[in-house]
N, C-alpha and C positions, 0 to 999 in steps of 0.2 A: 222380501229379505236382500236382494240384492239391489234391489232401484232405492230401496233405505237406505244401505251403507252406503252408496253409491250419493246421496245424496249429502249426507252424513263427511265424507268426505269434501264434496264439493266446500259446503260449509268452511270444512276445516281451512282451505287454503290459502294461504297467506297468512295464517294465522299464529301466532305465541303460542307456544305450552306456558301455561300458570310456574313459576316457578312454585318448587313444592311436588308435582304433580309426580305420585309413584309412576317408574316406566313403566310398569303394569300397563297404566292407566293409557299412557302413550300410543301413539298413531301416527305410523307415519307419510305424509301426506306428499308426494312428488312434487317439485315444484312447479307451477303453471307452466305455462311455456312462455311468456311473458318476462317470465320469473328467472328463467333460465337463461332466457338472454341477455338481460341485466347482470346475470352473472358473472358469463360468460364475456360480455364490451368488459366489466369491471377489472373477471382475470387477463383477458387482448393490452388492458390499460399496464394492467401493475408488473406485465411480462414485458413491454414495452420500455415501463423505466426503470427495473431491472435491465435491461438490454443496455439503458442510455449511462445509468449507470456503469454498469461491467465498461464500456467503452471509456470511459474518461478515467476510470481509476487502471484502463490499459496503458492509455495515454502516458499519467501521470508517472505508473509505472519504468515504462518506457523514456522518458524523463529523468526520472534519474538514476535510471541505470548507466544511463548517457551522461547525466551530472558525476557518477559514480564512479565510472571509465575517465574521466578527463581529471577530475581529483589526481587516481591512481598515475596518470603522464607524471603529471603537476609535481607529487609526492618522491615521483621515479626521478624527473629531472630535477630537487629538491636535495634530496640524496647527494646523488651526482655531480651536481656540484656543492657541494659539503665538504664529500671526502675530497675533493680536486682542492679547495682552499683549507682542509686540514696538510694538504702534503703539500700545498706553498706553502702553508707556513712552515711548518716542516725544514722544507729547502731551505727557507728564510732566516729562520731558526739557524742551523747550520754553517749558513756564510756569512754572519754574524757572527757566532763563537770564533770561525775562524779572523773573520778581520780583527775582533780582541786582541786572540792571540798574535796575529799577524803585528797585531797596533803597538802590544804590548811588550814584544822581542827589538821592533822594531826605539822605544822610548827608553828600552833598557842599553839597546846600543850607544844610545844618547847619550845616557846619564855617564 
């Protein structure tokens, strides 16, 4: 009986279960050594692909973070420049108003 079961298992190795086969009729057949080695090789290949993708993503993330830092520095500089220009415009406006008042006083004095 054991020899007969062993022959059935050996005959089934590498075969697929037909669709619709009830679970109760299915027999687990462990993979052959060649199949097992093929599975391990495919897993190694997939692992190395995932590692390469992770490395590329990490590099891109670092590049984007550096770009964000540069943009933040640039925006900080631009905001400071705008504040300075705003203060300069305000000061020039005050100077112009004072000049107009002075000119107005001079004009009235000449009339």
